[in-house]
C-alpha positions in Angstrom: -35.5 98.0 -22.8 -34.4 101.3 -21.5 -31.3 101.9 -19.4 -33.4 103.0 -16.4 -35.3 99.6 -16.2 -34.3 97.4 -13.1 -32.1 94.4 -13.7 -33.8 91.0 -13.5 -33.4 89.1 -10.2 -31.4 85.9 -10.2 -32.5 83.0 -7.9 -30.0 80.7 -6.1 -32.6 78.0 -5.7 -32.1 74.7 -7.5 -34.2 74.4 -10.6 -37.1 72.0 -10.2 -36.8 68.7 -12.1 -38.6 68.7 -15.3 -39.5 65.0 -15.1 -37.3 63.9 -17.9 -34.5 61.6 -16.8 -31.0 62.3 -17.9 -29.7 59.8 -20.5 -27.4 57.1 -18.9 -24.3 55.9 -20.8 -25.1 52.6 -22.6 -22.7 49.7 -21.9 -22.1 47.9 -25.1 -23.3 44.3 -25.0 -20.9 41.8 -26.4 -22.5 39.6 -29.0 -22.5 36.0 -27.9 -20.3 33.7 -29.8 -22.3 30.9 -31.6 -22.0 27.6 -29.7 -19.7 25.2 -31.5 -21.5 21.9 -31.2 -18.6 19.9 -32.3 -16.3 21.5 -29.7 -18.9 21.0 -27.1 -19.2 17.3 -28.0 -15.4 16.9 -28.0 -15.1 18.3 -24.5 -17.8 16.0 -23.3 -16.2 12.8 -24.8 -12.5 13.5 -24.5 -11.6 16.2 -22.0 -10.7 15.0 -18.4 -12.8 17.9 -17.0 -15.9 16.7 -18.8 -19.2 16.9 -17.0 -19.7 13.2 -17.7 -17.0 12.3 -15.2 -19.2 13.0 -12.1 -22.7 12.2 -13.3 -24.7 9.1 -12.9 -24.5 7.6 -16.4 -27.7 5.7 -15.8 -29.6 9.0 -15.7 -28.4 9.6 -19.3 -28.3 6.1 -20.8 -31.3 4.0 -20.0 -34.3 2.3 -21.7 -36.4 5.5 -21.7 -33.7 7.7 -23.3 -32.9 5.0 -25.8 -36.6 4.7 -26.8 -36.8 8.5 -27.2 -34.2 8.5 -30.0 -35.0 8.5 -33.6 -35.1 5.1 -35.4 -32.0 6.0 -37.4 -30.0 6.8 -34.3 -31.3 3.7 -32.5 -30.3 1.5 -35.5 -26.8 3.1 -35.4 -26.4 2.5 -31.6 -27.9 -1.0 -31.8 -24.9 -2.1 -33.9 -22.7 -1.4 -30.9 -24.6 -3.9 -28.7 -24.0 -7.6 -28.5 -26.6 -10.0 -30.0 -27.7 -11.1 -26.5 -29.0 -7.6 -25.7 -32.1 -7.9 -27.9 -35.5 -9.4 -27.1 -35.6 -11.8 -30.1 -32.2 -13.3 -29.5 -32.0 -17.1 -30.0 -29.0 -19.0 -28.9 -27.1 -20.5 -31.8 -23.9 -22.5 -32.5 -21.2 -21.5 -34.9 -20.8 -23.4 -38.1 -17.6 -24.9 -36.9 -19.0 -26.2 -33.6 -18.9 -30.0 -33.3 -22.5 -30.2 -32.0 -23.7 -29.4 -35.5 -23.2 -33.0 -36.4 -25.9 -34.1 -34.0 -29.0 -32.3 -35.3 -30.5 -29.0 -36.3 -29.3 -25.9 -34.6 -31.1 -22.6 -34.1 -30.0 -19.8 -36.3 -29.0 -16.3 -35.1 -31.9 -13.8 -34.8 -32.3 -10.7 -36.8 -32.7 -8.1 -34.1 -35.0 -5.2 -34.6 -33.0 -2.5 -32.9 -35.0 -3.0 -29.7 -32.7 -4.1 -26.9 -34.0 -5.6 -23.7 -34.5 -3.0 -20.9 -32.3 -5.2 -18.6 -29.2 -4.5 -20.8 -28.8 -1.0 -19.3 -28.6 -2.4 -15.7 -26.6 -5.5 -16.4 -23.2 -5.9 -14.6 -21.3 -5.9 -17.9 -22.9 -2.6 -19.1 -22.3 -0.9 -15.7 -18.7 -2.0 -15.7 -18.2 -0.6 -19.2 -19.8 2.7 -18.1 -17.5 3.0 -15.1 -14.5 2.1 -17.3 -15.4 4.8 -19.7 -15.6 7.4 -16.9 -12.3 6.2 -15.5 -10.6 6.5 -18.8 -12.1 9.9 -19.4 -11.0 11.2 -16.0 -7.5 9.7 -16.4 -7.0 11.5 -19.7 -6.7 8.3 -21.7 -9.2 9.7 -24.3 -7.2 12.9 -25.0 -5.5 13.3 -28.4 -2.1 13.3 -26.7 -2.7 9.9 -25.2 -4.1 8.6 -28.4 -1.0 9.7 -30.2 1.2 7.8 -27.6 -0.9 4.6 -28.2 -0.6 5.0 -32.0 3.2 5.3 -31.8 3.4 2.3 -29.5 1.3 0.2 -31.8 3.5 1.3 -34.7 6.6 0.4 -32.8 5.2 -3.0 -31.9 4.3 -3.7 -35.5 7.7 -2.6 -36.8 9.5 -4.6 -34.1 11.3 -1.5 -32.8 9.7 -1.8 -29.3 10.1 -4.9 -27.0 6.8 -5.8 -25.3 7.0 -8.3 -22.4 4.7 -11.3 -22.5 1.5 -11.1 -20.4 2.7 -14.0 -18.3 6.0 -12.2 -17.5 4.2 -9.1 -16.5 1.8 -11.1 -14.3 4.8 -13.0 -12.7 6.6 -9.7 -12.0 3.5 -8.1 -10.4 2.8 -11.2 -8.4 6.4 -11.4 -7.1 6.3 -7.8 -6.1 3.0 -8.3 -4.3 4.4 -11.3 -2.5 7.6 -9.5 -1.5 5.6 -6.5 -0.2 3.3 -8.8 1.8 6.3 -10.6 3.3 7.9 -7.3 4.2 4.7 -6.1 5.8 4.5 -9.4 7.7 8.0 -9.0 9.0 7.4 -5.4 10.0 4.2 -6.4 11.8 6.1 -9.1 13.6 8.8 -6.7 14.6 6.2 -4.4 16.1 4.1 -7.0 17.7 7.0 -9.2 19.0 9.9 -6.9 19.8 11.2 -9.7 22.0 9.0 -9.6 25.0 5.4 -10.1 23.9 5.0 -13.6 22.5 8.2 -15.1 24.0 10.3 -13.9 26.9 13.8 -14.8 27.9 12.3 -16.6 30.9 10.2 -18.8 28.5 13.4 -20.0 26.9 14.8 -20.9 30.3 11.6 -22.5 31.5 11.3 -24.7 28.4 15.0 -25.9 28.6 16.3 -23.9 25.6 18.7 -22.2 28.1 20.3 -24.0 31.0 22.7 -23.5 33.8 26.3 -23.7 32.5 25.4 -22.5 29.0 27.5 -19.7 27.5 25.9 -16.9 25.5 28.1 -14.9 23.1 27.4 -11.2 22.6 28.7 -9.4 19.5 27.7 -6.0 18.2 29.4 -3.5 16.0 29.3 0.2 16.9 30.2 2.1 13.8 30.2 5.5 15.4 33.0 4.3 17.8 34.8 2.1 15.2 34.4 -0.6 17.8 33.1 -4.2 18.0 32.1 -5.5 21.4 32.4 -9.3 22.0 31.8 -10.9 25.3 30.8 -14.2 26.8 27.9 -14.6 29.2 27.9 -17.5 31.5 24.5 -18.6 32.9 25.2 -19.3 36.6 21.7 -20.0 37.8 18.0 -19.8 36.8 15.4 -18.6 39.3 12.9 -21.4 40.1 10.2 -18.8 40.8 10.1 -16.6 37.7 13.0 -18.2 35.6 15.0 -15.0 35.4 18.6 -15.6 34.5 21.6 -15.0 36.7 24.7 -14.4 34.5 28.4 -13.9 35.0 30.1 -11.3 32.8 33.8 -10.4 32.9 34.0 -6.8 34.2 36.4 -5.6 31.6 36.9 -5.5 27.8 38.0 -9.1 28.2 35.8 -11.4 26.1 35.8 -14.8 27.9 34.6 -15.5 31.3 37.6 -16.5 33.6 38.1 -20.2 33.7 38.2 -20.3 37.5 34.7 -18.9 37.6 33.2 -21.4 35.2 34.9 -24.2 37.1 32.9 -23.3 40.2 29.6 -24.1 38.5 28.0 -27.4 39.6 27.3 -30.2 37.2 24.0 -29.7 35.4 21.1 -30.7 37.6 23.3 -31.1 40.7 22.8 -28.4 43.3 23.4 -24.7 43.2 26.3 -22.7 41.9 28.9 -21.2 44.2 28.2 -17.5 45.0 30.0 -15.4 42.4 29.6 -11.8 41.1 26.6 -11.9 38.8 23.7 -10.0 37.3 20.1 -10.9 37.1 18.2 -10.2 33.9 14.8 -10.9 32.5 15.2 -9.8 28.9 17.8 -9.7 26.1 17.8 -5.9 26.1 18.6 -5.8 29.8 21.3 -8.4 29.3 22.8 -6.3 26.5 23.0 -3.3 28.7 24.6 -5.2 31.5 27.2 -6.5 29.0 28.0 -3.0 27.7 28.2 -1.7 31.2 30.7 -4.4 32.1 32.7 -3.7 29.0 32.7 0.0 29.8 33.7 1.3 26.3 30.3 2.4 25.0 28.4 4.9 27.3 24.6 4.5 27.7 23.8 7.7 25.9 25.8 6.6 22.8 24.1 3.2 22.3 21.8 3.1 19.3 18.6 1.1 19.4 19.0 -2.5 18.1 17.5 -5.9 18.3 19.2 -7.6 21.2 17.6 -11.0 20.3 19.9 -11.0 17.2 23.0 -9.7 18.9 23.3 -12.7 21.4 24.2 -16.2 20.2 23.6 -19.4 22.2 27.1 -21.0 22.4 25.7 -23.8 24.6 27.5 -26.0 27.1 30.3 -23.8 28.4 32.5 -26.7 29.7 34.8 -26.7 26.7 32.5 -28.3 24.1 30.8 -25.1 22.8 28.3 -25.5 20.1 26.7 -22.6 18.2 23.0 -23.1 18.4 22.0 -19.9 16.8 20.9 -16.5 18.0 18.3 -16.0 20.7 16.1 -14.8 17.9 16.4 -18.2 16.3 15.8 -20.1 19.6 12.7 -17.9 20.1 11.3 -18.9 16.7 12.0 -22.6 17.6 10.1 -22.1 20.9 7.2 -20.5 19.2 7.1 -23.2 16.6 6.8 -25.8 19.4 4.0 -23.9 21.0 1.9 -23.5 17.9 
């Protein structure tokens, strides 16, 4: 080419594709590890995360799947079944049974590795299947648990571990259940009968458990104040209409009702009491609040919740011959016992 020849033109256009794709980088494919059948079986039979935990075992173990097995496998599995599972089973008696003295006895059958189809739906089989799944899920088939069982058995055989008798364990469990049931019953009773649902204070007055002239003794400890409040409550009258109680309480920390006030009460069953300062109450809780108000040492906002039925005792007959007849809680139980 001479120096005078024109230079070749260069185009800025993109070169047309030639139709041959550009080679893409190949991602190396990891070779699959061969399946370890033994490990797979171990996970199925011993691991708590086994797929057998959540499946319906009757879909896996039934008459159809059993018949599909080879004769050798069926013979091996048949040895795990009881004699009563087979078609040709004939009832028999053991050689030591006393009935052998009274005539011929059928001999045990020689099963042919063909169990009856009903064995796979019997309650005993279903229970065994559920137990297997429970043990599998709970981890009782793991090597760790098996090692614990082995050490326990060795300790029992070597007399280094004390094992309680079955009867002792049963008695302890039964006692715990009875105590729990009793506690639940008491809790239910406390909720259902807090003092004013099955028996009211007016019921005790109506039925004669409480009468005019009786003295009730209140006593309660307030630990936050290092204080014990004790005060007598004199029943001055009982309403004939609704049997609410009119009571006289000394308006001071003094415990006993003044003698001159109790002397003003009429003989039981003879007329009405002389007009004296009193409070009218319809429940033990209301009576407790009136007592504490009269005492004046424990403000209302500092009074913890409590069972007023158990804080008030019936010291009956306030004319000098006082007799402790138990708490209002006890009198209430007596009343309910008479009503039942």
